[in-house]
N, C-alpha and C positions, 0 to 999 in steps of 0.2 A: 460500347461502355460495359466494364464487366462487368457479370453476374453472379453476385456474392448475396452469402445469406442477408436478410432482413436486419435494418437495422437496431441498433439496441434500443432498447426501449427504457427511458430511466423510469427510475423506481418512484412511484408517487411518493407525496407526504402520507399520505392516509396509508397506504401499503407499509412505508418505513415504520408508521407511529402503530400499526398492528402488528409488530412483530413481537415474540415473546419480551417481557419486563427482562433488564438484565440484572443478576444478581450479583454478591460479591464472592460468590463460587466461581464467577468468571474470571478471576483473579487467580486462578489456579495456574495460568500459563506462564505468571508474574514470577509464582514461584519456584514451578519446574525448570525455569529458565536461570534465577538467582542461585537455587543451591548447586549448580556446579561451582561456585565460589564459595566454600565451606570457612576458608580462613578469613576472607573478608567480613562475612557474616558473623563468626566467631567475635570477630573483634570488635565490630559495630555492635554487637549485642552486649557484650562487658561494657563497653564504653556508654553504652544506652542506660543498662542498669546502675550501673554508677553514679550519672549525672541523676536519675531519681532519687537515687538514696543520699546521694549529696543534698539533691532540693530540701527532703525531709529531714535531714539533720540540721537545716540552716535555723528551723524555729527552735531547735533543742538547744543550738547556739546560744540566741537570744534570751531562750529561757533561764540560761546557767548565768547570763550578763547579769540579768536582772536581778535572780533571785541572790547572788552573791555580791552583787556590787551596789544593789541598793536596796535589798533587804535587813533587817537587823542584824546587826554586828556585821554586816558585809563590808566588805571593800577591801579586803586584802586580799582576796582570788580572783580579784576583776582582772587582772593582768592574764592570767591563764584562761581565765576563760574567752579572752578576746583573742590571744592566740590560735585557742581551739576553733574558733569563728574566723579566722583569717585561712587557715589551712583547710577549710571546708570549702570554702569557694576557692582557692587555687586547685584545690582534685575536682572541683566543679567547673572550674572555667579548662583545663587540661582533658577532661574527658568529655566535654562538649567539644571541642577543635577534634580529637580524637573521633567522635560521631561522625561529626558533621563530615568530615573526610572521607571516613569510609562509606558512609550511606549514601553520599552524594556519589562516590565513583560506584557504589552497585547500582545506582539507577542509569549512568551512562552507560555501563558496561550492560545491561540486562537489556536498554533499548537497543545498544547498538547490534546485542546479539537476536533481538526479537524483529529488529528491519530486515535483517541479514537470513533468517529462517524463511521470513514470510516472501521475500524476494526471492530467495530460489526454490520455493515452492512456487510460487506464481509462474516461473518461468517453466515447470512443468505440465503448467495446465493447457488443455487446448484451445486454439484462435475461437471454439464457440464461446469460450466464458468470457473472451474480450471482446465478444461481437453481442452478448448478453447485458455485458456491466461496463459502467463508462470507465475507461481507464483513469478519468483526471478525478473521478471519486475515489477511485481503488489507491492514485497516489496520494490522498487525502488522509487515508488510513494510516499510509508510511510516515506521515510527517506530523499532522495533529491530532490521530490517536496516540501516538507512538509517544508526543509530547507529553500528553497527559499521561503516557503511564511514567515516563520520567520523572513525573510530579510527585505521582505517586509514591514511588520507588524511593527516591532520594530525599522526599519531605513529607508526604501524607502519612506513609508506615512509620516512619520514626518517629513525628509527631504524636501519631494515635498508641504505640506503644509507651513512649514516654510518660504522658500522660493517664494512660491508663494503669502504669507501674504506680507513677507519684501518686493518683488519685487513691489505689486502692492502699499504697503504704502510706499515704497520708493518714485514711482510714484508720489504719490500724493503730497510729502513733496518738491518735484522738482518742482511740478507746483507751489508751495507756494513759493518757493526762488526766481525762474523767468519763468513765462508761457510762455516766447518768447524760451530760450533755451530747457525749458523741449517739447515744441510741437516738435521743429525740432526734439529731441532725440527720442519721439512719433513714429515721420514717418519713421524711421528704423525698427519696431517692425513687421511689414508684413513681411519683407525682412528674419525676425528672424523665423516667427512661419511656412513659407513656407517651408522649408529644415524636419523640426518636421513634417508636413503633408505628404511629400513625402516620408519620408524615412522612416517613424514610420512601415507602411506595412510591409514592408522589414524586417528592424528589427524583427517584430514580426513573420513573419514566421521562419526567419532563426533562433529564440529563441526556438520554439516547435520544429525544426529540431536537434539543440545542446539538448536539454534535452532528444529527443529521443537517441540520440549515446550516452550518458551520462547512459542512462536504459540499453542499448545492454553492455556498456564494465560491468554493475554491473551483469546482467545476464550471463553473459560470465565467471566473476569471480567467481560467486556462484557454476556454473555447473562444473567448472575445480577443484576448490578446494574442492568440494563435490567427486569427484569422482579421488582423487590424488592416490589411491592406484594403479587404473587401469591403470591412464596416467602413473605411473612410473614402473608399472609391464612391459608395453610393450613399454615403453621407447619412448612415445610421448611429453616428456619433450617441445624438439623444436620445434614440432608442434604446441602444444598450447601457447607457449612464442611467436611463431609468429602469430596465431589466436588472442591474447590478443593484440600486438602488431598494427595489422591491426584495430583494435575495438578503441584503443588507438589513433590510428592516425587519425580514420574518426572522431571520436570524438575531437580532437584538429582540424582539418581540417575543421569541421562544427562552431567551436568556432572562427577560422579564420575571415572566412568570418564575421559573429554574430559583432566581434571587429573591423574590417576593417571598417563596415559599421559605427557603432557607434562613431568611430575616426572622422569618414568624415563628420558625421552631426555634431558633438561636433565642430570641427574645424571651420567648415562654421559659427554655429550658434557664437560662440564667437568671431571671426574673424570679422563679421556682427557686432555684440553690441560694441565691443570696437572700433571696426572703426567708428561706430555713434558718440560715447562718444568722441573720438579726435576731431573730426569734431565740433561737438557742443561746445565744450571748448573751441576751438579756435576762435568759434564767440564769446565766455563768455569773453575770454580775451579783446577782443576789448572794449566790455563793461565796463570792468573794469578801462581798459586805459582811456574810456571817463568817470569814474565816476558814470555809470548808475547802478553798483552795487558796495557792498562793497568786500573787502578781503577776511571777514570769510564767507559771501555768498557764493562767488565761491568757496570757500573752503571748503564748505558744500556742494556744488553740486559735485563738484568733488567726494569727498568722498560716497556721497549718489549715484553719479551716478555707481561709482565704484560696490558698494554692489548691485545695480539693475541688474548690468550687471551679477556679478557671480551669482546673484539668479536665474535670467533666465538663465543663462548657464548652472547651477548644476541641472535646469528641465530638460534639452535634456538627458543627463545623466540618471537622475532619472525617465527617459519615459521610456528608454532603460530598466531598473532593474521593472516599474510596469508590461512593457508588459511580460519578462521573467517570473515574478511573476502570469501574468494574464493566460502563458501558463499551470505551475503546476497545476493553480488550476482549469483549465478548465480539465485535466485529473484527476484529484480529484473527481470534479462533475462528470466526465463521470463513477466512477465506482461506485458513490452514485445512479446513475441515472438508474445502472443496476437492473432489478427484477427479482427475482427468478421466476419459471413456475412452481417451486414444493412453492404452497402457504396454510397456511392455510386456511379451508373453514371459511365462514361467519359465519355458524353455525356448528362445528363440531360435529359428533356424538361421543360420549364417548364411547371407547372398554368396552364391559363387562368386571364385575368382580364379583369373581377372575377370574385372566387367564387362559384359557386352553391349548393355545399353538395351533391350529388348522388352520394351509395355506391353501387355495385353490386357482389354477390357472384356471380361465373359459375361455376358448378360447384365448387365451392373442396373441396378435398381437404387437409387437414394434421393431421400427428400430431407430438407434443413428440418432441421429438431426445433427452427423457433416457426416454422411455414411447413408443416406437415401436410397438408390439405394439396399443394403444388407437388408434384413430381420434378425435381431438377435433370434427375437421368430415367428413362424408361429404357427398359429392358436394349441398353446401351453395349455393343461390340465393337472395338476395335483393335488391331493391331499395329503396333509400329516396330518395325523391322532394326535393326541395328546400324546405326547411321543414314537412316533417314530423315527426311525434314519433312513434316505433316502440318499444313499450315491449316487453323481453324475459325471458320468464318460464321456467321448468324446474325440473327437478329439478337437484338438485346433479351435477355432472359433465356435463351436458349439452352444453357449449359456448360457453355465454353468453360467459364471460370472455375466451374466447379471439377470439370476435368483435372486441372493444375490442383486443387484442393484434395482431390481423391489420391493421384499422383504424392502426393508429400505427406501422404497420411494426418491430415490434419481432419478429416472425418473417413469414418470407413461404410463400405456399403452395407445397405439393408440386405440386398440379395445379390447372386452372381459372388463375381470374384475380382479384384486386379491383380496383378503379376508384375515381376520386374526378373527379368532372367530367369523365370519359370516358378519363382517363389511367391508365391499369396502374401500381400503386404503385411497382410493381418497377423500372419507366421514369423515374421522378423521384429527386427529393433528399428522403432522409426529413427532411430539416431543414425542408424546402419542405412535405411533408405536415405536418407537427406543427407547423407555423404557423399551419395552419389549422384547428387541434383545439384544444378548450377541455375539459377531463378535470376532473370531480369524482367519486373515489375513494371506495370503501366504507370504508377506512382512511384517514381522514387523515391527510397529513403535515405538522405544523408545525416548523415550521427552529428550531434555536436562535438565532434573533436575535430583532428588534425586530418589530413587529406592522406595521411601514411594510414592512420587506423581504420580511417573509413575504406581504403582500397586493401591491406590484409584482412579485411573481414573475411573474405572469401580464403584467406588461407593465414593464418595469423603468424605463423613461422616462416612467410616470406622473407626474402632476404632485399635488399636496396635494388640490387639486380633485376629479381624477379619483378617487383613493383614496378620499376621503371621499361623492363620489357612488356608487361600488361598493359600500363600505361600507352606505350607507342603502337601497340596492337588492336588499341580502343580507342586512337586517336586522340588521346586526351593530355600525352605526357608535354606539347607545347603551353598550353594555358597552364598547369599543374607546376613547370619550370618558371614562369612568370610569377607565380605566387610569392608574397614579401619574404615567408619562411620555406618557400617550395615544399615538401611534404609534411614540414613539420607545420605549417599555418594552420591555424584553426579556421573551418568553413563556415562557423556560424548554427546558428539553429536552423535543423533542416536545410544545410547547403546553403544557408542565404547569400554567403558572397559566389554562389554559381550562378551562371545560367542555366536554364531550363535543359539545353545541347550538351553543355560540361556537364551538368549531373548526371545525364544520363549515360555520357559516356564513362565517367568514373563507375557506375551500377557496370557499365559492361564491364571494365576493367577489371572489378571485382568477381564477376563470374566467369573471366579468363583464369584467373589466378585459382578461383576452386577448380579448374582443370576436372569436372564431373564429365561422367559418361552421357548422359542424359541432361540437356538443356530446354527451360521451358520456358519460353520467350513470350511475355506479353506485349507486343511491339506498343511503343508509346510516342510515334514519331509525327504522329497529327498535328500538333500543337507548334512543331518546331520550326523555325526559320527553313531556306533552301539550302544555305549553307552547313548550319546544323544538322538537317534531316540527312545529306548526302553524306558528312562526317560519321554522323552514328549507323548510318548505313552499311556503309563502308566495314566502318568495327563489328558490325552485328552476322556481316559476312564471315567473316574472320573467325568469327566466335563459332559459327556453327560448322565450321571445317570439321568434317569428322567426328560429329555427335548425333548422338539421336535426338531431336528436334522437336518440339510441337512449340506452333506460334500461335497465338490469339491474332489474329490479321484484319489491322486496321487499315494498312498500306497496301495498295496495289502492286508497287515494287516486291515487297515480301512475297505476297501469295503468285507472284510470277513465277520468283526463283522456287517454289517451293515444288518438291519430287510430287506430292500428292497434295491435294484440299481436300477436307470434308465440310460438308455444309451441313447445321446442325439447326433445329426447330423444334421446341417442344420438347427437350432430353432426347431426343433420338436425330441420327445421321439421316438426312434425306437425299443426300447427294455425294457423289466420291468420284474425283478423277482429276484432272490437272486443268490449269486455265483452260484451254482452248474447247477440250472435250465438254466442260461446264457450260463457257459460252454458248457453244453450238445448241445445247440442251433447252435454252431460253426456260430455264426453272429458276428456282428460287436466289441459287449465284448470278445468274446473269442480270436478276433485278436488282438484286442489293449491288452489283457493280454499277450498274446504271446511275442509282443513287448516290453510293458512297465514294466510286471510283470516275466519276462522270468526268474528270480534268482527264482523265489517263485514258480512260477508253474513246 
């Protein structure tokens, strides 16, 4: 088995909730992305101001209608007043449509840009990050969190600004109608702001918790669906359903707490706002009876007061949405803040050309960051000559796979150095290093794409002739030609439409197309039937020709074919030689051979 770093440790609920609370400042990432589109922002801003102004103008239109159409001596100018009112409605409708289009456009565009930015950044991170963090949880950030941001940009911010401008504009108009009544109304505003400030922090924390629980649901669903054959084979459907039910229940419980606080906050704010308006209008009715204000003015005051109350009441709900969006933006910002410890040097040294394929470990020390108490490699030295095939054997945890991780510069040694063609890998560009390496992993990776795309992953610009030549050399051409659409056939998630041996041969063809001087082969023929193993072994022999090859050996056939065998234990080389010499020593290799390869011994 491969001796990789320790498995990722899922973040606990307590740890997630212990993180610093999310603040609206996290939405800065949204603004930095949106400001790249100044024309759309300007049009949306202009339409938003127009809709707010038109909304406030409607009560004034009704005031004209009432005072001029129903007041003493009125009636002569009522038609003009209605024309004015209809004009306001038309302007409001057009401006609302423009605002909706450009705000929605900005929401979709910003989300697309953020997703692209986060994905591109994730591709630069070292494998260590994905060993310590669940990929399914990261995927949730790219989907559910960005959906929340789309809601914030495409709806929430627009609604918030519209209600803010409408509320402020309405207050100004209320003072124009009756300073005394408006002053009484304003006295109630601190009573409305207080619960927002007091309950806002609680809503923010609950919003973050709710998002974490949603991510847990997505992670669990991905894990279960990806292992459906195992779930059904072991009859664990009920257990998995119970696990998912518990995760969904936890999500619902977190959502209920958040909804309850928001509902309580909304009820208090709206109750205080409309209660204040009612008391103020009571005073206004007395002024109308005394002739100190006209009927149209009090009607406009009532209508404007309702608009202002609705605007400030909506702000309480919008604030909660903004907090949820801020939490989502903060989670994405956390991803963007991650930095890979495997970086391109400021002045990378170019690898020699043409490539030779010489590898040298010089007194290398290495410990996995997640398991610092155990030395994966200790004072490890090994030189692999150009074109040489070296098989690496040893018990699980001996450090075999660690060699591959270091050669591909997924990690750097803590001490000593590793060179390729005489250049320390830490001084070279990781992309240049990996361009000289072809890899056939033990667990074959087949993408949910066509056979063509899976093959040309080794060389994306490869022609069909090159693809078929590699497929022939890998003993894969036969079954590829039998696919319904040939190379354009979709292979299914994880290559579900192929057998294990067929997937392995596609991986070998991919490595052949890579045509790299260094081959890392984590042989995976132990789980194949005899015929598949024979075909894969033939393909491997072609692939290894004229290449510097390191083989993590699981099959005796590969070991016997190797020019040299190194035996590892505890991160060191304990034996070195060919098959016959190592068997004659009766050491660790001989014991492993008697256990692992007894059928061929």
